[in-house]
N, C-alpha and C positions, 0 to 999 in steps of 0.2 A: 466778455462773454459768461453768461450764466452757466451754473452747473445745471445738470437736468432737474435735481431737486428745487433750487431755487426758480428756474423756468416754470416748473409746475405750480409752484406756491405764488410766485410774484407775477410772471407773464400771462400764464394760461388764463387765470379768471379775469384779468383786465381785458385781454385780447378777446376773450369769449363775450364779454358784455358789450363790447364795441361792435363785434361782429353781429351779434343779436340784435343791436340797436339800428345798425345801418344796413342789414340784410346781407352782409359780406364783409370780407376784410382781406387786405393785402399787406403783408408784412415786409419789412426791410430788415436785414441783418449785415452788420460790419462783422467780419472774423469768421471763425469756423462755428459751423451750426450742426454738423452731422450728428453729434450726440444729443442734440434737442429735437432731431426731426420727428422721432415718434410722438413726442409731447405735442409739437407744433401741429401735427396731424390730428390731433384731438380737438382743435379749436373748431367750432361749429362755423359752418360757411367761410371757411378758409378757401379762398380763390387764388392767390398768388403770393409767392416768397420771391423777394429780390436780394442776390447776394453775388459775390464774386467768386470765380474758379480759376485765377490767374496762378501761374506756377513761378514763372522766371520773373516778369515785371510785375512790380507791386503797386503800379499807378491805380488799379482798381480798387485793392484792399491790401494793407500791410499784412493781413494774416488770412488769406484766401482759403477757400474750401478746395478739398480734392474732388475732381470731377466725378470720381465714381462714387463718393459719399453722397453726392446730390442726386446722381442718376439711380442709385439703388435706394436711396431714401425716400425719394418722390414718386418712382416709377409706379404707375398704376394707380395713383391717388387721386386723379383728375385735377390736382392743382397744377397751375402754371407756374414754372420756374423760370424767372427772368435772370439770366446770368450775364453778369460783365466778364468778358474776356479781353485781354490785350490783344492788339491788332498783329502781333507777332507770335500768337499762340494758336493758330488756326488748328494745330494738330490735337489740341484738347478736345475738339468736337469728336474726334473718334472715341475718346473715353467718356464723353458726357451724354451724348445722344442714344436714346434707345427707342424702340417702336411705341413703347408703352408710357413714354415720357412726354408730358406737354412742356416743350422748352422753348422760350424766346432768348435770343441771343442780343446783347449789347456790346458793341466793340468799342474799346477804349484806346486812347493814344494817339487818334489820328487828328492831323494838325490842319489839313487842308480840303477843300471841296474835291479837287482832283485825287488827292490821296484816298479820301473817303470812299470815293467810286470804285477806284482799283482795289482797296481792301474788302469792301462788301462784295464785290465779284468775286474774290478769292474765297470768301467764307461762303457765298452762296453755292459756289461750285463743289467746295469740300461737302457742304451739306446734300447737295444733290447726289454726289457719290456715295456718301454713307447710307442714305435712304433709298436710293434705287433698288436693293433687293427686298425692302420691306413690304409686306403685305398692303394692300391698299384698304384704308380704313373708311367705311361709309358713315356719312354723318347720321347722328341720331335724329329719328323723327320727332 
């Protein structure tokens, strides 16, 4: 993991150049990134960030992010945050999701098709419960 200064000097210019060339960029990060989110958000045409937020199981990342740091860092930014969560950590959705956060969840640790269907239903039900009271957002024209 890079310090904010190292990220600003080394990664930001490189990512910005790629983003301008391709008309957008998606970033992947292993490890804790909360301290670099403000600098990441200065990347032109940043479309998506992919990282892990598991707490108990370490199959997604040996040093994952706290759900709150991702939620608070990216909310309102318009950047899609693709977060890997372990199948046994559905409760982390309560700490991750927010009405103004664009979030995609990838579930790890699933072994079989049957287990996959069961786990994804559990995650979808939790997401429905969390988002039920949120205001309806109309798509931009």
